[in-house]
mmJSON file of the N, C-alpha and C atoms, coordinates in Angstrom:
{"data_MODEL":{"atom_site":{
"group_PDB":["ATOM","ATOM","ATOM","ATOM","ATOM","ATOM","ATOM","ATOM","ATOM","ATOM","ATOM","ATOM","ATOM","ATOM","ATOM","ATOM","ATOM","ATOM","ATOM","ATOM","ATOM","ATOM","ATOM","ATOM","ATOM","ATOM","ATOM","ATOM","ATOM","ATOM","ATOM","ATOM","ATOM","ATOM","ATOM","ATOM","ATOM","ATOM","ATOM","ATOM","ATOM","ATOM","ATOM","ATOM","ATOM","ATOM","ATOM","ATOM","ATOM","ATOM","ATOM","ATOM","ATOM","ATOM","ATOM","ATOM","ATOM","ATOM","ATOM","ATOM","ATOM","ATOM","ATOM","ATOM","ATOM","ATOM","ATOM","ATOM","ATOM","ATOM","ATOM","ATOM","ATOM","ATOM","ATOM","ATOM","ATOM","ATOM","ATOM","ATOM","ATOM","ATOM","ATOM","ATOM","ATOM","ATOM","ATOM","ATOM","ATOM","ATOM","ATOM","ATOM","ATOM","ATOM","ATOM","ATOM","ATOM","ATOM","ATOM","ATOM","ATOM","ATOM","ATOM","ATOM","ATOM","ATOM","ATOM","ATOM","ATOM","ATOM","ATOM","ATOM","ATOM","ATOM","ATOM","ATOM","ATOM","ATOM","ATOM","ATOM","ATOM","ATOM","ATOM","ATOM","ATOM","ATOM","ATOM","ATOM","ATOM","ATOM","ATOM","ATOM","ATOM","ATOM","ATOM","ATOM","ATOM","ATOM","ATOM","ATOM","ATOM","ATOM","ATOM","ATOM","ATOM","ATOM","ATOM","ATOM","ATOM","ATOM","ATOM","ATOM","ATOM","ATOM","ATOM","ATOM","ATOM","ATOM","ATOM","ATOM","ATOM","ATOM","ATOM","ATOM","ATOM","ATOM","ATOM","ATOM","ATOM","ATOM","ATOM","ATOM","ATOM","ATOM","ATOM","ATOM","ATOM","ATOM","ATOM","ATOM","ATOM","ATOM","ATOM","ATOM","ATOM","ATOM","ATOM","ATOM","ATOM","ATOM","ATOM","ATOM","ATOM","ATOM","ATOM","ATOM","ATOM","ATOM","ATOM","ATOM","ATOM","ATOM","ATOM","ATOM","ATOM","ATOM","ATOM","ATOM","ATOM","ATOM","ATOM","ATOM","ATOM","ATOM","ATOM","ATOM","ATOM","ATOM","ATOM","ATOM","ATOM","ATOM"],
"id":[1,2,3,4,5,6,7,8,9,10,11,12,13,14,15,16,17,18,19,20,21,22,23,24,25,26,27,28,29,30,31,32,33,34,35,36,37,38,39,40,41,42,43,44,45,46,47,48,49,50,51,52,53,54,55,56,57,58,59,60,61,62,63,64,65,66,67,68,69,70,71,72,73,74,75,76,77,78,79,80,81,82,83,84,85,86,87,88,89,90,91,92,93,94,95,96,97,98,99,100,101,102,103,104,105,106,107,108,109,110,111,112,113,114,115,116,117,118,119,120,121,122,123,124,125,126,127,128,129,130,131,132,133,134,135,136,137,138,139,140,141,142,143,144,145,146,147,148,149,150,151,152,153,154,155,156,157,158,159,160,161,162,163,164,165,166,167,168,169,170,171,172,173,174,175,176,177,178,179,180,181,182,183,184,185,186,187,188,189,190,191,192,193,194,195,196,197,198,199,200,201,202,203,204,205,206,207,208,209,210,211,212,213,214,215,216,217,218,219,220,221,222],
"type_symbol":["N","C","C","N","C","C","N","C","C","N","C","C","N","C","C","N","C","C","N","C","C","N","C","C","N","C","C","N","C","C","N","C","C","N","C","C","N","C","C","N","C","C","N","C","C","N","C","C","N","C","C","N","C","C","N","C","C","N","C","C","N","C","C","N","C","C","N","C","C","N","C","C","N","C","C","N","C","C","N","C","C","N","C","C","N","C","C","N","C","C","N","C","C","N","C","C","N","C","C","N","C","C","N","C","C","N","C","C","N","C","C","N","C","C","N","C","C","N","C","C","N","C","C","N","C","C","N","C","C","N","C","C","N","C","C","N","C","C","N","C","C","N","C","C","N","C","C","N","C","C","N","C","C","N","C","C","N","C","C","N","C","C","N","C","C","N","C","C","N","C","C","N","C","C","N","C","C","N","C","C","N","C","C","N","C","C","N","C","C","N","C","C","N","C","C","N","C","C","N","C","C","N","C","C","N","C","C","N","C","C","N","C","C","N","C","C","N","C","C","N","C","C"],
"label_atom_id":["N","CA","C","N","CA","C","N","CA","C","N","CA","C","N","CA","C","N","CA","C","N","CA","C","N","CA","C","N","CA","C","N","CA","C","N","CA","C","N","CA","C","N","CA","C","N","CA","C","N","CA","C","N","CA","C","N","CA","C","N","CA","C","N","CA","C","N","CA","C","N","CA","C","N","CA","C","N","CA","C","N","CA","C","N","CA","C","N","CA","C","N","CA","C","N","CA","C","N","CA","C","N","CA","C","N","CA","C","N","CA","C","N","CA","C","N","CA","C","N","CA","C","N","CA","C","N","CA","C","N","CA","C","N","CA","C","N","CA","C","N","CA","C","N","CA","C","N","CA","C","N","CA","C","N","CA","C","N","CA","C","N","CA","C","N","CA","C","N","CA","C","N","CA","C","N","CA","C","N","CA","C","N","CA","C","N","CA","C","N","CA","C","N","CA","C","N","CA","C","N","CA","C","N","CA","C","N","CA","C","N","CA","C","N","CA","C","N","CA","C","N","CA","C","N","CA","C","N","CA","C","N","CA","C","N","CA","C","N","CA","C","N","CA","C","N","CA","C","N","CA","C","N","CA","C","N","CA","C"],
"label_alt_id":[null,null,null,null,null,null,null,null,null,null,null,null,null,null,null,null,null,null,null,null,null,null,null,null,null,null,null,null,null,null,null,null,null,null,null,null,null,null,null,null,null,null,null,null,null,null,null,null,null,null,null,null,null,null,null,null,null,null,null,null,null,null,null,null,null,null,null,null,null,null,null,null,null,null,null,null,null,null,null,null,null,null,null,null,null,null,null,null,null,null,null,null,null,null,null,null,null,null,null,null,null,null,null,null,null,null,null,null,null,null,null,null,null,null,null,null,null,null,null,null,null,null,null,null,null,null,null,null,null,null,null,null,null,null,null,null,null,null,null,null,null,null,null,null,null,null,null,null,null,null,null,null,null,null,null,null,null,null,null,null,null,null,null,null,null,null,null,null,null,null,null,null,null,null,null,null,null,null,null,null,null,null,null,null,null,null,null,null,null,null,null,null,null,null,null,null,null,null,null,null,null,null,null,null,null,null,null,null,null,null,null,null,null,null,null,null,null,null,null,null,null,null],
"label_comp_id":["MET","MET","MET","ALA","ALA","ALA","ARG","ARG","ARG","VAL","VAL","VAL","THR","THR","THR","GLN","GLN","GLN","VAL","VAL","VAL","ARG","ARG","ARG","PRO","PRO","PRO","GLY","GLY","GLY","THR","THR","THR","PRO","PRO","PRO","ALA","ALA","ALA","ALA","ALA","ALA","LYS","LYS","LYS","ALA","ALA","ALA","GLY","GLY","GLY","LEU","LEU","LEU","LYS","LYS","LYS","ALA","ALA","ALA","GLY","GLY","GLY","ASP","ASP","ASP","GLU","GLU","GLU","ILE","ILE","ILE","THR","THR","THR","ALA","ALA","ALA","VAL","VAL","VAL","ASP","ASP","ASP","GLY","GLY","GLY","LYS","LYS","LYS","GLN","GLN","GLN","ILE","ILE","ILE","ALA","ALA","ALA","SER","SER","SER","ALA","ALA","ALA","ASP","ASP","ASP","SER","SER","SER","LEU","LEU","LEU","THR","THR","THR","GLY","GLY","GLY","ALA","ALA","ALA","ILE","ILE","ILE","SER","SER","SER","ALA","ALA","ALA","LYS","LYS","LYS","LYS","LYS","LYS","PRO","PRO","PRO","GLY","GLY","GLY","ASP","ASP","ASP","THR","THR","THR","VAL","VAL","VAL","SER","SER","SER","ILE","ILE","ILE","THR","THR","THR","TYR","TYR","TYR","THR","THR","THR","ARG","ARG","ARG","ASN","ASN","ASN","GLY","GLY","GLY","LYS","LYS","LYS","SER","SER","SER","GLN","GLN","GLN","THR","THR","THR","VAL","VAL","VAL","GLN","GLN","GLN","VAL","VAL","VAL","LYS","LYS","LYS","LEU","LEU","LEU","ALA","ALA","ALA","THR","THR","THR","ARG","ARG","ARG","PRO","PRO","PRO","ASN","ASN","ASN","SER","SER","SER"],
"label_asym_id":["A","A","A","A","A","A","A","A","A","A","A","A","A","A","A","A","A","A","A","A","A","A","A","A","A","A","A","A","A","A","A","A","A","A","A","A","A","A","A","A","A","A","A","A","A","A","A","A","A","A","A","A","A","A","A","A","A","A","A","A","A","A","A","A","A","A","A","A","A","A","A","A","A","A","A","A","A","A","A","A","A","A","A","A","A","A","A","A","A","A","A","A","A","A","A","A","A","A","A","A","A","A","A","A","A","A","A","A","A","A","A","A","A","A","A","A","A","A","A","A","A","A","A","A","A","A","A","A","A","A","A","A","A","A","A","A","A","A","A","A","A","A","A","A","A","A","A","A","A","A","A","A","A","A","A","A","A","A","A","A","A","A","A","A","A","A","A","A","A","A","A","A","A","A","A","A","A","A","A","A","A","A","A","A","A","A","A","A","A","A","A","A","A","A","A","A","A","A","A","A","A","A","A","A","A","A","A","A","A","A","A","A","A","A","A","A","A","A","A","A","A","A"],
"label_entity_id":["1","1","1","1","1","1","1","1","1","1","1","1","1","1","1","1","1","1","1","1","1","1","1","1","1","1","1","1","1","1","1","1","1","1","1","1","1","1","1","1","1","1","1","1","1","1","1","1","1","1","1","1","1","1","1","1","1","1","1","1","1","1","1","1","1","1","1","1","1","1","1","1","1","1","1","1","1","1","1","1","1","1","1","1","1","1","1","1","1","1","1","1","1","1","1","1","1","1","1","1","1","1","1","1","1","1","1","1","1","1","1","1","1","1","1","1","1","1","1","1","1","1","1","1","1","1","1","1","1","1","1","1","1","1","1","1","1","1","1","1","1","1","1","1","1","1","1","1","1","1","1","1","1","1","1","1","1","1","1","1","1","1","1","1","1","1","1","1","1","1","1","1","1","1","1","1","1","1","1","1","1","1","1","1","1","1","1","1","1","1","1","1","1","1","1","1","1","1","1","1","1","1","1","1","1","1","1","1","1","1","1","1","1","1","1","1","1","1","1","1","1","1"],
"label_seq_id":[1,1,1,2,2,2,3,3,3,4,4,4,5,5,5,6,6,6,7,7,7,8,8,8,9,9,9,10,10,10,11,11,11,12,12,12,13,13,13,14,14,14,15,15,15,16,16,16,17,17,17,18,18,18,19,19,19,20,20,20,21,21,21,22,22,22,23,23,23,24,24,24,25,25,25,26,26,26,27,27,27,28,28,28,29,29,29,30,30,30,31,31,31,32,32,32,33,33,33,34,34,34,35,35,35,36,36,36,37,37,37,38,38,38,39,39,39,40,40,40,41,41,41,42,42,42,43,43,43,44,44,44,45,45,45,46,46,46,47,47,47,48,48,48,49,49,49,50,50,50,51,51,51,52,52,52,53,53,53,54,54,54,55,55,55,56,56,56,57,57,57,58,58,58,59,59,59,60,60,60,61,61,61,62,62,62,63,63,63,64,64,64,65,65,65,66,66,66,67,67,67,68,68,68,69,69,69,70,70,70,71,71,71,72,72,72,73,73,73,74,74,74],
"pdbx_PDB_ins_code":[null,null,null,null,null,null,null,null,null,null,null,null,null,null,null,null,null,null,null,null,null,null,null,null,null,null,null,null,null,null,null,null,null,null,null,null,null,null,null,null,null,null,null,null,null,null,null,null,null,null,null,null,null,null,null,null,null,null,null,null,null,null,null,null,null,null,null,null,null,null,null,null,null,null,null,null,null,null,null,null,null,null,null,null,null,null,null,null,null,null,null,null,null,null,null,null,null,null,null,null,null,null,null,null,null,null,null,null,null,null,null,null,null,null,null,null,null,null,null,null,null,null,null,null,null,null,null,null,null,null,null,null,null,null,null,null,null,null,null,null,null,null,null,null,null,null,null,null,null,null,null,null,null,null,null,null,null,null,null,null,null,null,null,null,null,null,null,null,null,null,null,null,null,null,null,null,null,null,null,null,null,null,null,null,null,null,null,null,null,null,null,null,null,null,null,null,null,null,null,null,null,null,null,null,null,null,null,null,null,null,null,null,null,null,null,null,null,null,null,null,null,null],
"Cartn_x":[89.3,89.756,91.235,91.842,93.266,93.431,94.077,94.273,95.51,95.369,96.487,97.336,98.62,99.5,100.35,100.592,101.429,101.076,101.075,100.885,102.025,102.85,103.986,103.517,104.028,103.655,103.98,103.102,103.333,102.937,102.538,102.136,100.697,100.306,98.913,97.917,98.238,97.342,97.192,98.299,98.25,97.449,97.672,96.943,95.449,95.063,93.648,93.03,93.863,93.352,93.338,93.927,93.981,94.928,94.591,95.383,95.629,96.688,96.95,95.721,95.341,94.166,92.943,92.945,91.831,91.799,90.598,90.428,89.908,90.735,90.342,89.493,88.29,87.337,87.103,87.426,87.209,88.106,88.463,89.183,88.375,87.956,87.113,85.898,85.322,84.115,84.336,85.577,85.874,86.33,85.689,85.965,87.414,87.985,89.345,89.248,89.803,89.7,90.952,92.081,93.344,94.336,95.46,96.523,97.022,97.085,97.535,96.576,95.266,94.317,94.386,94.689,94.883,96.109,97.199,98.425,98.187,97.475,97.174,96.316,95.312,94.41,95.158,96.053,96.813,97.887,98.526,99.587,99.049,97.768,97.158,96.942,97.133,96.956,98.31,98.268,99.501,99.624,100.857,101.022,100.252,99.563,98.74,97.274,96.968,95.568,94.936,93.651,92.899,92.005,92.074,91.266,90.358,89.253,88.308,88.609,88.935,89.26,88.137,87.517,86.499,87.135,86.957,87.566,86.622,86.923,86.147,87.059,86.544,87.255,86.224,86.506,85.599,84.179,84.072,82.773,82.027,82.616,81.958,82.691,81.926,82.499,82.598,83.737,83.972,84.683,84.535,85.218,85.974,87.224,88.058,88.656,89.022,89.717,91.21,92.007,93.453,94.132,94.962,95.75,97.064,97.295,98.474,99.752,100.82,102.149,103.075,104.281,105.268,105.676,105.662,106.02,107.527,107.954,109.392,109.987,111.273,111.943,111.986,111.714,111.691,113.099],
"Cartn_y":[92.265,93.237,93.038,94.098,94.054,94.498,93.683,94.007,94.889,95.949,96.842,96.156,95.979,95.325,96.32,97.488,98.491,99.865,100.854,102.24,103.044,103.603,104.39,105.776,106.262,107.6,108.663,109.641,110.757,110.503,109.281,108.97,109.429,109.546,109.9,108.942,107.651,106.677,106.978,107.292,107.622,108.897,109.896,111.163,110.971,109.985,109.706,108.856,108.341,107.552,106.059,105.589,104.15,103.503,102.268,101.556,100.125,99.516,98.101,97.301,96.358,95.541,95.987,97.24,97.704,96.883,96.665,95.928,96.887,97.21,98.121,97.352,97.885,97.185,97.905,99.216,99.951,101.177,101.547,102.789,103.515,104.722,105.513,104.715,103.935,103.184,101.882,101.588,100.333,99.29,98.13,97.075,96.613,96.377,95.861,94.4,93.508,92.077,91.506,92.23,91.695,92.835,92.504,93.499,93.98,93.071,93.449,94.451,94.25,95.19,96.545,96.563,97.832,98.559,97.832,98.423,98.998,98.252,98.725,99.967,100.007,101.163,102.418,102.266,103.424,103.82,102.84,103.119,103.85,103.7,104.366,105.856,106.281,107.694,108.373,109.706,110.481,111.086,111.347,112.079,113.398,113.72,114.928,114.641,113.501,113.108,112.759,112.978,112.565,111.398,110.329,109.144,108.871,108.232,107.816,106.36,106.106,104.758,104.279,103.167,102.559,101.364,101.3,100.219,99.767,98.593,98.037,97.903,98.383,98.242,97.829,96.765,96.263,96.08,95.596,95.309,96.51,97.711,98.925,99.461,99.771,100.32,101.833,102.37,103.815,104.214,105.475,105.997,107.256,107.344,108.513,109.002,110.264,110.857,110.862,110.391,110.315,111.055,112.036,112.752,112.013,111.503,110.684,111.516,110.883,111.512,110.597,111.05,110.231,109.106,107.895,106.723,106.738,106.586,106.535,105.244,105.273,104.056,103.059,101.826,100.781,100.299],
"Cartn_z":[107.461,108.416,108.683,109.145,109.479,110.929,111.719,113.141,113.305,114.061,114.368,115.433,115.157,116.121,116.897,116.304,116.957,116.416,117.293,116.886,117.5,116.653,117.143,117.574,118.702,119.177,118.126,118.001,117.1,115.657,115.321,113.949,113.71,112.45,112.163,112.821,112.862,113.503,114.989,115.65,117.076,117.305,116.461,116.604,116.396,115.578,115.328,116.429,117.34,118.448,118.226,117.126,116.898,117.906,118.298,119.292,118.841,119.383,119.119,119.529,118.676,118.933,118.156,117.678,116.842,115.562,115.038,113.788,112.726,111.737,110.671,109.674,109.439,108.574,107.258,107.181,105.927,105.862,104.633,104.345,103.279,103.59,102.685,102.205,103.112,102.803,102.064,101.705,100.998,102.015,101.976,102.938,102.876,104.049,104.181,104.601,103.776,104.037,104.705,104.595,105.109,105.312,105.921,106.085,104.725,103.752,102.404,101.76,101.945,101.343,102.032,103.335,104.044,103.496,103.348,102.812,101.419,100.59,99.236,99.234,100.107,100.172,100.606,101.565,102.055,101.041,100.424,99.439,98.215,97.929,96.775,97.03,98.269,98.641,98.73,98.855,98.954,100.351,100.802,102.05,101.972,103.041,103.072,102.808,102.164,101.959,103.303,103.41,104.593,104.198,104.984,104.713,105.908,105.618,106.642,106.989,108.247,108.711,109.631,109.27,110.123,110.809,112.125,112.895,113.996,114.527,115.629,116.838,117.982,119.257,120.3,120.991,122.025,121.489,120.248,119.665,119.122,119.229,118.735,117.519,116.469,115.243,115.368,114.961,114.986,113.694,113.317,112.138,112.528,112.086,112.35,111.041,111.016,109.876,110.187,109.243,109.439,108.295,108.648,107.64,107.473,106.273,106.014,105.979,106.413,106.395,105.6,105.37,104.696,105.619,105.097,105.898,106.134,107.416,107.68,107.121,106.823,106.361,107.5,107.189,108.241,108.533],
"occupancy":[1.0,1.0,1.0,1.0,1.0,1.0,1.0,1.0,1.0,1.0,1.0,1.0,1.0,1.0,1.0,1.0,1.0,1.0,1.0,1.0,1.0,1.0,1.0,1.0,1.0,1.0,1.0,1.0,1.0,1.0,1.0,1.0,1.0,1.0,1.0,1.0,1.0,1.0,1.0,1.0,1.0,1.0,1.0,1.0,1.0,1.0,1.0,1.0,1.0,1.0,1.0,1.0,1.0,1.0,1.0,1.0,1.0,1.0,1.0,1.0,1.0,1.0,1.0,1.0,1.0,1.0,1.0,1.0,1.0,1.0,1.0,1.0,1.0,1.0,1.0,1.0,1.0,1.0,1.0,1.0,1.0,1.0,1.0,1.0,1.0,1.0,1.0,1.0,1.0,1.0,1.0,1.0,1.0,1.0,1.0,1.0,1.0,1.0,1.0,1.0,1.0,1.0,1.0,1.0,1.0,1.0,1.0,1.0,1.0,1.0,1.0,1.0,1.0,1.0,1.0,1.0,1.0,1.0,1.0,1.0,1.0,1.0,1.0,1.0,1.0,1.0,1.0,1.0,1.0,1.0,1.0,1.0,1.0,1.0,1.0,1.0,1.0,1.0,1.0,1.0,1.0,1.0,1.0,1.0,1.0,1.0,1.0,1.0,1.0,1.0,1.0,1.0,1.0,1.0,1.0,1.0,1.0,1.0,1.0,1.0,1.0,1.0,1.0,1.0,1.0,1.0,1.0,1.0,1.0,1.0,1.0,1.0,1.0,1.0,1.0,1.0,1.0,1.0,1.0,1.0,1.0,1.0,1.0,1.0,1.0,1.0,1.0,1.0,1.0,1.0,1.0,1.0,1.0,1.0,1.0,1.0,1.0,1.0,1.0,1.0,1.0,1.0,1.0,1.0,1.0,1.0,1.0,1.0,1.0,1.0,1.0,1.0,1.0,1.0,1.0,1.0,1.0,1.0,1.0,1.0,1.0,1.0],
"B_iso_or_equiv":[0.0,0.0,0.0,0.0,0.0,0.0,0.0,0.0,0.0,0.0,0.0,0.0,0.0,0.0,0.0,0.0,0.0,0.0,0.0,0.0,0.0,0.0,0.0,0.0,0.0,0.0,0.0,0.0,0.0,0.0,0.0,0.0,0.0,0.0,0.0,0.0,0.0,0.0,0.0,0.0,0.0,0.0,0.0,0.0,0.0,0.0,0.0,0.0,0.0,0.0,0.0,0.0,0.0,0.0,0.0,0.0,0.0,0.0,0.0,0.0,0.0,0.0,0.0,0.0,0.0,0.0,0.0,0.0,0.0,0.0,0.0,0.0,0.0,0.0,0.0,0.0,0.0,0.0,0.0,0.0,0.0,0.0,0.0,0.0,0.0,0.0,0.0,0.0,0.0,0.0,0.0,0.0,0.0,0.0,0.0,0.0,0.0,0.0,0.0,0.0,0.0,0.0,0.0,0.0,0.0,0.0,0.0,0.0,0.0,0.0,0.0,0.0,0.0,0.0,0.0,0.0,0.0,0.0,0.0,0.0,0.0,0.0,0.0,0.0,0.0,0.0,0.0,0.0,0.0,0.0,0.0,0.0,0.0,0.0,0.0,0.0,0.0,0.0,0.0,0.0,0.0,0.0,0.0,0.0,0.0,0.0,0.0,0.0,0.0,0.0,0.0,0.0,0.0,0.0,0.0,0.0,0.0,0.0,0.0,0.0,0.0,0.0,0.0,0.0,0.0,0.0,0.0,0.0,0.0,0.0,0.0,0.0,0.0,0.0,0.0,0.0,0.0,0.0,0.0,0.0,0.0,0.0,0.0,0.0,0.0,0.0,0.0,0.0,0.0,0.0,0.0,0.0,0.0,0.0,0.0,0.0,0.0,0.0,0.0,0.0,0.0,0.0,0.0,0.0,0.0,0.0,0.0,0.0,0.0,0.0,0.0,0.0,0.0,0.0,0.0,0.0,0.0,0.0,0.0,0.0,0.0,0.0],
"pdbx_formal_charge":[null,null,null,null,null,null,null,null,null,null,null,null,null,null,null,null,null,null,null,null,null,null,null,null,null,null,null,null,null,null,null,null,null,null,null,null,null,null,null,null,null,null,null,null,null,null,null,null,null,null,null,null,null,null,null,null,null,null,null,null,null,null,null,null,null,null,null,null,null,null,null,null,null,null,null,null,null,null,null,null,null,null,null,null,null,null,null,null,null,null,null,null,null,null,null,null,null,null,null,null,null,null,null,null,null,null,null,null,null,null,null,null,null,null,null,null,null,null,null,null,null,null,null,null,null,null,null,null,null,null,null,null,null,null,null,null,null,null,null,null,null,null,null,null,null,null,null,null,null,null,null,null,null,null,null,null,null,null,null,null,null,null,null,null,null,null,null,null,null,null,null,null,null,null,null,null,null,null,null,null,null,null,null,null,null,null,null,null,null,null,null,null,null,null,null,null,null,null,null,null,null,null,null,null,null,null,null,null,null,null,null,null,null,null,null,null,null,null,null,null,null,null],
"auth_seq_id":[1,1,1,2,2,2,3,3,3,4,4,4,5,5,5,6,6,6,7,7,7,8,8,8,9,9,9,10,10,10,11,11,11,12,12,12,13,13,13,14,14,14,15,15,15,16,16,16,17,17,17,18,18,18,19,19,19,20,20,20,21,21,21,22,22,22,23,23,23,24,24,24,25,25,25,26,26,26,27,27,27,28,28,28,29,29,29,30,30,30,31,31,31,32,32,32,33,33,33,34,34,34,35,35,35,36,36,36,37,37,37,38,38,38,39,39,39,40,40,40,41,41,41,42,42,42,43,43,43,44,44,44,45,45,45,46,46,46,47,47,47,48,48,48,49,49,49,50,50,50,51,51,51,52,52,52,53,53,53,54,54,54,55,55,55,56,56,56,57,57,57,58,58,58,59,59,59,60,60,60,61,61,61,62,62,62,63,63,63,64,64,64,65,65,65,66,66,66,67,67,67,68,68,68,69,69,69,70,70,70,71,71,71,72,72,72,73,73,73,74,74,74],
"auth_comp_id":["MET","MET","MET","ALA","ALA","ALA","ARG","ARG","ARG","VAL","VAL","VAL","THR","THR","THR","GLN","GLN","GLN","VAL","VAL","VAL","ARG","ARG","ARG","PRO","PRO","PRO","GLY","GLY","GLY","THR","THR","THR","PRO","PRO","PRO","ALA","ALA","ALA","ALA","ALA","ALA","LYS","LYS","LYS","ALA","ALA","ALA","GLY","GLY","GLY","LEU","LEU","LEU","LYS","LYS","LYS","ALA","ALA","ALA","GLY","GLY","GLY","ASP","ASP","ASP","GLU","GLU","GLU","ILE","ILE","ILE","THR","THR","THR","ALA","ALA","ALA","VAL","VAL","VAL","ASP","ASP","ASP","GLY","GLY","GLY","LYS","LYS","LYS","GLN","GLN","GLN","ILE","ILE","ILE","ALA","ALA","ALA","SER","SER","SER","ALA","ALA","ALA","ASP","ASP","ASP","SER","SER","SER","LEU","LEU","LEU","THR","THR","THR","GLY","GLY","GLY","ALA","ALA","ALA","ILE","ILE","ILE","SER","SER","SER","ALA","ALA","ALA","LYS","LYS","LYS","LYS","LYS","LYS","PRO","PRO","PRO","GLY","GLY","GLY","ASP","ASP","ASP","THR","THR","THR","VAL","VAL","VAL","SER","SER","SER","ILE","ILE","ILE","THR","THR","THR","TYR","TYR","TYR","THR","THR","THR","ARG","ARG","ARG","ASN","ASN","ASN","GLY","GLY","GLY","LYS","LYS","LYS","SER","SER","SER","GLN","GLN","GLN","THR","THR","THR","VAL","VAL","VAL","GLN","GLN","GLN","VAL","VAL","VAL","LYS","LYS","LYS","LEU","LEU","LEU","ALA","ALA","ALA","THR","THR","THR","ARG","ARG","ARG","PRO","PRO","PRO","ASN","ASN","ASN","SER","SER","SER"],
"auth_asym_id":["A","A","A","A","A","A","A","A","A","A","A","A","A","A","A","A","A","A","A","A","A","A","A","A","A","A","A","A","A","A","A","A","A","A","A","A","A","A","A","A","A","A","A","A","A","A","A","A","A","A","A","A","A","A","A","A","A","A","A","A","A","A","A","A","A","A","A","A","A","A","A","A","A","A","A","A","A","A","A","A","A","A","A","A","A","A","A","A","A","A","A","A","A","A","A","A","A","A","A","A","A","A","A","A","A","A","A","A","A","A","A","A","A","A","A","A","A","A","A","A","A","A","A","A","A","A","A","A","A","A","A","A","A","A","A","A","A","A","A","A","A","A","A","A","A","A","A","A","A","A","A","A","A","A","A","A","A","A","A","A","A","A","A","A","A","A","A","A","A","A","A","A","A","A","A","A","A","A","A","A","A","A","A","A","A","A","A","A","A","A","A","A","A","A","A","A","A","A","A","A","A","A","A","A","A","A","A","A","A","A","A","A","A","A","A","A","A","A","A","A","A","A"],
"auth_atom_id":["N","CA","C","N","CA","C","N","CA","C","N","CA","C","N","CA","C","N","CA","C","N","CA","C","N","CA","C","N","CA","C","N","CA","C","N","CA","C","N","CA","C","N","CA","C","N","CA","C","N","CA","C","N","CA","C","N","CA","C","N","CA","C","N","CA","C","N","CA","C","N","CA","C","N","CA","C","N","CA","C","N","CA","C","N","CA","C","N","CA","C","N","CA","C","N","CA","C","N","CA","C","N","CA","C","N","CA","C","N","CA","C","N","CA","C","N","CA","C","N","CA","C","N","CA","C","N","CA","C","N","CA","C","N","CA","C","N","CA","C","N","CA","C","N","CA","C","N","CA","C","N","CA","C","N","CA","C","N","CA","C","N","CA","C","N","CA","C","N","CA","C","N","CA","C","N","CA","C","N","CA","C","N","CA","C","N","CA","C","N","CA","C","N","CA","C","N","CA","C","N","CA","C","N","CA","C","N","CA","C","N","CA","C","N","CA","C","N","CA","C","N","CA","C","N","CA","C","N","CA","C","N","CA","C","N","CA","C","N","CA","C","N","CA","C","N","CA","C","N","CA","C","N","CA","C","N","CA","C"],
"pdbx_PDB_model_num":[1,1,1,1,1,1,1,1,1,1,1,1,1,1,1,1,1,1,1,1,1,1,1,1,1,1,1,1,1,1,1,1,1,1,1,1,1,1,1,1,1,1,1,1,1,1,1,1,1,1,1,1,1,1,1,1,1,1,1,1,1,1,1,1,1,1,1,1,1,1,1,1,1,1,1,1,1,1,1,1,1,1,1,1,1,1,1,1,1,1,1,1,1,1,1,1,1,1,1,1,1,1,1,1,1,1,1,1,1,1,1,1,1,1,1,1,1,1,1,1,1,1,1,1,1,1,1,1,1,1,1,1,1,1,1,1,1,1,1,1,1,1,1,1,1,1,1,1,1,1,1,1,1,1,1,1,1,1,1,1,1,1,1,1,1,1,1,1,1,1,1,1,1,1,1,1,1,1,1,1,1,1,1,1,1,1,1,1,1,1,1,1,1,1,1,1,1,1,1,1,1,1,1,1,1,1,1,1,1,1,1,1,1,1,1,1,1,1,1,1,1,1]
}}}
């Protein structure tokens, strides 16, 4: 799993309701073991694609649909 440390306002993650502290456990049904595996799963998609993100918050598992956007330059 990969723990969300920050969610910037207006991003696809924020629009989907993800929050800091959420633990992402799967992307499109594929298990996420680390932050690197999350990055790889998202990087394999294109802006405009919609992915299914499964996460745990307060011990409850939830799944949301996230429409990917172009990642801003860091």
